[in-house]
C-alpha distance (Angstrom), angle and dihedral (degrees) to the residues before:
residue distance angle dihedral
M1 . . .
R2 3.76 . .
R3 3.81 117.3 .
F4 3.85 90.2 -161.2
E5 3.79 125.8 44.5
R6 3.82 129.1 168.7
K7 3.78 119.5 -96.5
Q8 3.74 110.8 -153.4
N9 3.75 105.6 153.6
I10 3.78 96.5 98.4
F11 3.80 109.8 25.6
R12 3.82 129.0 55.5
N13 3.75 94.9 174.6
K14 3.76 113.0 -1.6
D15 3.84 93.1 179.1
A16 3.86 87.8 74.7
L17 3.75 88.2 72.6
G18 3.78 93.9 50.4
E19 3.80 127.8 102.0
S20 3.79 95.1 -116.2
Y21 3.86 92.8 55.3
Q22 3.79 114.2 111.7
P23 3.78 112.1 -157.9
D24 3.83 120.5 -144.2
Q25 3.79 87.7 -124.7
I26 3.84 132.2 31.8
E27 3.80 112.5 -132.9
E28 3.80 125.3 -145.6
R29 3.83 98.8 1.9
D30 3.92 100.6 92.5
E31 3.78 94.9 126.6
E32 3.85 94.1 46.6
I33 3.86 89.4 45.1
E34 3.86 91.5 53.7
E35 3.81 92.1 47.1
Y36 3.79 91.1 46.9
M37 3.78 92.6 49.5
D38 3.75 90.2 52.0
A39 3.82 89.8 53.1
L40 3.87 90.4 50.5
Q41 3.80 93.6 47.9
P42 3.89 96.8 96.9
V43 3.81 86.8 64.9
V44 3.78 91.9 59.9
D45 3.84 90.9 44.5
G46 3.78 91.3 53.1
W47 3.82 96.5 -113.0
E48 3.80 133.7 124.5
P49 3.78 107.2 -64.8
N50 3.79 121.4 -116.3
N51 3.77 120.6 -113.0
I52 3.83 105.6 -121.8
F53 3.79 129.4 -162.2
L54 3.90 120.6 -163.7
Y55 3.77 119.5 -164.1
G56 3.85 127.9 -173.6
N57 3.76 142.5 113.5
T58 3.80 121.7 -78.0
G59 3.76 114.1 -72.9
V60 3.83 99.9 19.2
G61 3.79 96.7 116.1
K62 3.82 105.5 -93.0
T63 3.76 96.3 127.8
A64 3.78 96.9 34.4
V65 3.85 91.2 52.1
T66 3.81 90.3 47.0
D67 3.83 93.4 51.4
Y68 3.83 90.0 44.3
L69 3.72 96.9 51.1
L70 3.84 96.9 38.0
D71 3.84 90.4 54.1
R72 3.80 90.7 51.4
L73 3.78 92.0 43.5
Q74 3.79 92.1 55.1
D75 3.82 90.4 49.1
D76 3.77 94.5 46.8
V77 3.89 97.1 45.9
A78 3.87 88.8 53.9
D79 3.82 84.4 81.9
Y80 3.77 92.4 65.0
D81 3.85 117.2 74.1
D82 3.85 93.0 -157.1
V83 3.78 95.9 56.6
D84 3.80 119.5 77.9
L85 3.83 106.4 176.4
S86 3.82 128.4 -172.1
V87 3.83 127.7 177.5
I88 3.76 123.5 -155.1
S89 3.85 118.3 -172.4
V90 3.78 128.5 -164.5
N91 3.80 129.8 176.5
C92 3.78 107.2 -143.6
K93 3.78 97.4 -165.8
T94 3.83 93.6 110.4
L95 3.81 94.5 34.8
N96 3.66 117.5 83.7
S97 3.89 104.7 179.0
S98 3.72 141.6 40.6
Y99 3.80 88.1 -111.7
Q100 3.76 92.3 59.6
V101 3.89 92.7 45.0
A102 3.79 89.7 51.7
V103 3.73 92.2 49.4
E104 3.77 90.1 50.5
L105 3.79 91.6 50.6
V106 3.83 93.8 48.4
N107 3.87 90.5 51.4
K108 3.84 91.2 47.3
L109 3.71 89.9 55.3
R110 3.84 98.5 42.9
P111 3.80 123.0 80.6
A112 3.77 119.4 -106.2
G113 3.75 111.3 -73.9
G114 3.87 93.9 27.5
E115 3.78 97.3 81.9
I116 3.77 119.6 130.4
S117 3.73 126.9 -132.5
S118 3.84 119.5 -93.5
T119 3.81 89.5 -129.0
G120 3.75 140.0 36.2
Y121 3.82 103.2 53.7
P122 3.91 127.4 100.3
Q123 3.74 108.5 -110.1
Q124 3.82 94.4 -115.6
T125 3.81 89.3 52.6
V126 3.89 89.5 57.3
F127 3.80 89.1 47.6
K128 3.79 91.1 52.1
K129 3.80 90.6 50.8
L130 3.82 88.3 50.3
Y131 3.78 91.3 52.1
G132 3.78 90.0 50.8
E133 3.73 91.9 53.5
L134 3.78 93.0 47.6
E135 3.79 92.9 48.0
A136 3.82 89.1 50.6
I137 3.79 89.0 58.6
G138 3.85 94.3 42.8
G139 3.80 127.4 179.5
T140 3.82 121.2 67.2
I141 3.81 116.5 -20.2
L142 3.82 123.8 -171.6
I143 3.80 113.8 -161.4
V144 3.81 112.2 -158.4
L145 3.81 112.5 -159.9
D146 3.87 107.2 -172.2
E147 3.73 117.9 -163.2
V148 3.85 88.1 10.9
D149 3.78 91.9 167.6
S150 3.87 87.3 77.5
I151 3.83 87.9 80.6
G152 3.86 91.3 64.6
D153 3.74 116.1 -170.9
R154 3.87 94.6 -21.5
D155 3.80 87.7 94.7
E156 3.86 104.8 141.3
L157 3.85 93.2 123.5
L158 3.86 88.7 59.0
Y159 3.73 89.0 59.6
E160 3.86 95.8 40.8
L161 3.78 101.2 49.2
P162 3.85 100.4 56.0
R163 3.84 89.0 46.9
A164 3.71 97.9 42.5
R165 3.89 94.1 103.0
A166 3.73 93.4 44.4
N167 3.82 91.6 49.7
N168 3.82 90.3 52.9
N169 3.79 92.2 -113.2
L170 3.86 88.4 120.0
D171 3.78 127.2 37.7
S172 3.80 108.3 170.7
T173 3.69 100.8 20.7
K174 3.82 130.0 85.1
V175 3.85 113.7 -158.6
G176 3.77 127.8 -162.3
V177 3.82 124.0 -175.3
I178 3.80 120.9 -144.8
G179 3.85 109.5 -168.2
I180 3.84 121.3 -167.9
S181 3.79 117.6 -165.7
N182 3.77 136.8 172.3
D183 3.79 91.2 -159.3
F184 3.80 114.2 85.8
K185 3.73 90.1 -165.3
F186 3.82 96.6 53.6
R187 3.79 93.8 93.6
D188 3.85 92.1 55.8
Q189 3.87 88.4 54.2
L190 3.76 94.1 55.4
D191 3.75 121.9 101.3
P192 3.78 108.9 -90.8
R193 3.81 90.8 -118.2
V194 3.86 90.4 55.1
Q195 3.77 89.3 50.4
D196 3.82 91.4 53.9
T197 3.80 95.0 48.5
L198 3.75 104.2 31.4
C199 3.76 109.8 38.3
E200 3.79 100.6 62.6
R201 3.78 94.1 136.5
E202 3.73 123.6 24.3
L203 3.84 125.3 -167.6
Q204 3.69 124.7 -167.0
F205 3.88 119.2 -153.2
P206 3.84 108.0 -161.8
P207 3.86 121.9 -155.6
Y208 3.82 115.9 -88.0
D209 3.76 118.4 -107.2
A210 3.72 123.0 -136.1
P211 3.78 101.2 -93.2
E212 3.89 89.5 48.5
L213 3.82 90.3 51.9
E214 3.76 92.0 48.7
N215 3.77 90.1 54.1
I216 3.74 90.9 50.2
L217 3.82 90.8 48.9
E218 3.81 91.1 47.8
S219 3.89 91.5 53.6
R220 3.71 93.6 48.1
A221 3.95 95.8 40.4
E222 3.82 88.2 58.1
I223 3.83 87.9 62.9
A224 3.77 100.7 32.4
I225 3.77 108.2 38.0
A226 3.82 131.0 58.9
E227 3.82 117.5 -108.6
G228 3.71 110.8 -86.1
A229 3.85 95.9 8.8
V230 3.83 96.7 115.2
E231 3.72 121.3 76.0
Q232 3.81 115.8 -128.5
G233 3.86 110.0 -89.4
V234 3.83 98.3 21.3
L235 3.76 95.8 106.1
N236 3.75 89.1 49.8
F237 3.81 90.6 49.2
C238 3.74 92.1 51.0
A239 3.72 90.1 49.4
A240 3.71 95.0 48.5
L241 3.89 93.5 49.9
A242 3.87 91.2 49.4
A243 3.84 93.4 45.2
R244 3.77 92.8 49.0
D245 3.84 92.1 48.9
S246 3.79 107.9 37.1
G247 3.86 113.7 -27.1
S248 3.83 86.2 -118.6
A249 3.74 119.2 151.7
R250 3.81 88.1 -161.8
Q251 3.82 88.6 60.2
A252 3.74 91.7 48.7
L253 3.74 92.8 48.8
D254 3.83 92.2 45.9
L255 3.79 90.0 51.5
L256 3.81 92.2 53.0
R257 3.75 93.5 44.6
L258 3.79 96.1 49.2
A259 3.85 91.5 43.7
G260 3.78 88.3 54.5
E261 3.89 90.9 50.4
I262 3.89 90.3 48.2
A263 3.91 88.4 48.8
E264 3.88 90.3 50.9
N265 3.77 92.1 48.4
R266 3.73 90.5 51.7
E267 3.81 89.5 49.1
A268 3.74 92.1 -119.0
D269 3.78 121.2 157.6
L270 3.76 95.8 -139.7
I271 3.86 141.8 19.9
E272 3.82 111.2 -98.5
R273 3.68 134.2 -174.1
D274 3.86 92.7 -99.3
H275 3.75 88.3 58.4
V276 3.83 90.4 55.7
E277 3.83 91.0 47.0
A278 3.88 88.1 54.9
A279 3.88 90.7 46.6
R280 3.77 92.8 49.7
S281 3.90 90.6 50.8
R282 3.73 91.2 49.5
L283 3.82 96.0 45.2
E284 3.81 91.1 48.1
Q285 3.75 91.6 52.2
E286 3.82 92.6 47.6
R287 3.80 88.7 48.7
V288 3.78 89.6 57.4
E289 3.72 94.2 44.6
E290 3.84 91.9 47.7
G291 3.79 89.8 50.7
M292 3.81 93.8 47.1
R293 3.88 90.9 53.2
E294 3.88 85.3 71.9
L295 3.77 93.2 51.2
T296 3.71 130.2 96.2
T297 3.83 121.4 -134.4
H298 3.80 90.0 -91.4
G299 3.80 91.9 47.7
R300 3.82 87.1 56.5
L301 3.76 93.0 45.9
A302 3.88 89.2 50.3
L303 3.84 87.6 53.9
L304 3.76 91.8 46.5
A305 3.78 87.7 54.1
V306 3.76 91.3 56.5
I307 3.80 91.8 45.8
S308 3.87 87.9 51.7
K309 3.76 90.7 51.0
A310 3.82 89.5 48.3
A311 3.88 90.0 52.0
K312 3.77 87.3 56.5
D313 3.87 89.4 50.2
E314 3.83 88.4 -118.8
T315 3.81 100.1 126.6
P316 2.93 137.6 151.4
S317 3.80 86.6 53.7
R318 3.81 129.7 -177.5
T319 3.76 119.5 -113.9
R320 3.74 94.2 -109.2
E321 3.94 91.2 51.7
I322 3.87 88.2 50.6
Y323 3.77 90.0 47.5
E324 3.88 90.8 54.4
E325 3.87 86.6 52.9
Y326 3.82 92.1 45.6
T327 3.87 93.6 51.8
A328 3.81 90.8 50.6
L329 3.75 90.1 51.3
C330 3.86 89.3 49.7
D331 3.81 90.8 50.8
S332 3.79 93.2 49.8
S333 3.81 92.6 47.6
G334 3.82 95.3 43.3
T335 3.85 94.5 -116.0
D336 3.78 123.5 139.3
S337 3.82 107.0 -118.7
L338 3.74 125.5 -127.9
A339 3.86 126.9 -127.9
Q340 3.81 117.0 -82.2
R341 3.81 90.7 -108.8
S342 3.75 91.2 60.4
V343 3.70 93.6 48.2
H344 3.85 88.0 50.7
N345 3.83 87.0 56.0
H346 3.84 90.0 52.4
L347 3.78 89.4 51.2
S348 3.76 90.3 51.9
D349 3.76 90.0 50.6
L350 3.85 89.8 50.9
R351 3.80 87.5 52.9
M352 3.79 92.2 51.7
L353 3.83 89.3 52.3
G354 3.75 91.3 55.2
I355 3.84 93.7 -114.2
L356 3.80 96.2 109.6
S357 3.83 135.3 36.6
A358 3.72 120.4 -144.3
Y359 3.74 132.2 -156.2
E360 3.81 124.5 -164.6
N361 3.78 113.1 -138.9
R362 3.83 114.6 -157.9
S363 3.79 109.0 -156.4
G364 3.84 101.2 168.0
S365 3.79 116.3 -136.2
R366 3.87 90.9 14.0
G367 3.83 91.6 61.4
N368 3.75 134.1 -119.5
Y369 3.79 123.7 -66.5
Y370 3.76 140.0 179.8
S371 3.84 130.6 -120.7
Y372 3.73 122.8 -161.6
E373 3.81 138.8 -157.5
L374 3.77 138.0 167.0
D375 3.79 115.6 -80.2
V376 3.82 92.1 -165.5
P377 3.74 129.1 58.9
F378 3.86 113.7 -75.4
T379 3.90 89.6 -125.4
S380 3.75 93.1 54.3
A381 3.86 92.1 46.9
I382 3.85 96.0 49.0
E383 3.82 93.3 44.1
A384 3.81 90.9 50.6
M385 3.87 91.1 48.3
S386 3.76 91.5 52.0
D387 3.82 89.1 56.1
V388 3.82 95.0 53.8
L389 3.82 108.3 26.6
R390 3.83 120.8 66.1
L391 3.84 92.9 -145.8
E392 3.87 99.1 114.4
S393 3.81 98.1 159.4
E394 3.80 94.3 45.1
I395 3.79 93.9 47.8
E396 3.85 90.8 46.2
T397 3.80 88.2 51.7
I398 3.85 90.9 52.1
R399 3.83 89.5 49.7
E400 3.83 90.5 53.0
I401 3.78 92.0 49.3
A402 3.83 90.7 47.6
S403 3.83 89.5 51.3
M404 3.70 93.8 51.0
N405 3.86 89.7 50.3
N406 3.80 93.5 45.4
V407 3.86 89.2 -119.0
A408 3.87 112.0 158.0
């Protein structure tokens, strides 16, 4: 008897709902595509390329549109003998400095066996090695740096690359940088010299609204899902949930894909609203758990303090109120507490991870302060905490308080 058998009653091509899938046509980004094409036009004309910066939340099409347009740009410029275009892409998520990005670029360009070590060289030496590799390619080179905000304020490469030709580091090569960032404030944190040289063209990608997300889901569902295997209103429901949360197409597609998997596992013939609800709950808990993997013990205790305040129906709560809850949890767990400022930094990190929401309260002469609350369902948060923190009695007490206050 087989342990594994194919399930094909829901999906026709599930890969079409995956992150790596590249559609033949990008939906609901016509204006951004037109503006992007305009910024890329100097490449076609044989001039120095623009440096382009893209901003927008996760899942709003920045990388998908970039891949789509650069693929077509490479195809189209092949018709011109005087344009020799190369595209090099690096995701900077695990790279936190210009040095590491430069090493990654050098190793992408070198043949197997010729890579350089990620440590041990002066930064300018790595830059010179990079210039040598770029010069060896020649022509026009577009360097795509996805999630470029990961490098923080160690941004020397973003100053060096656009000026490499002017500084005689490159003779026959024209380099353009395309930076993609989820952080709208990243530009403001850059060295002013970098801002002047790098951010020639800036494109904003706004969140999708519900009708836009529904159109995207419909176009993908035609490819991914068997005919008649989606209940009426399910695509609208997935779109509404994603639009209300983040405006992310990635989130909407993940919801639909996971709902389909749940439907298959339940041996259903079509995806129904209940399957979407189950998928949403699972994705939210996974989101919290993934975020908490990046937290220290004190970051997790800070989150548990917010969960405890939520159980008491006392959120949004000010930082000092959360800090009091946090110190009590530290005492009960035998952990030395941090200063309030350090806990505030942990709360800010939780906000960046999408686990907390923050509200700035302006109170005039008394100064401004922040209040925090959960940005994920209470149940998802408490379940995730019970998996990573060995504080069974404290977590059980929080559950009981939540139950008494009808918090769920």
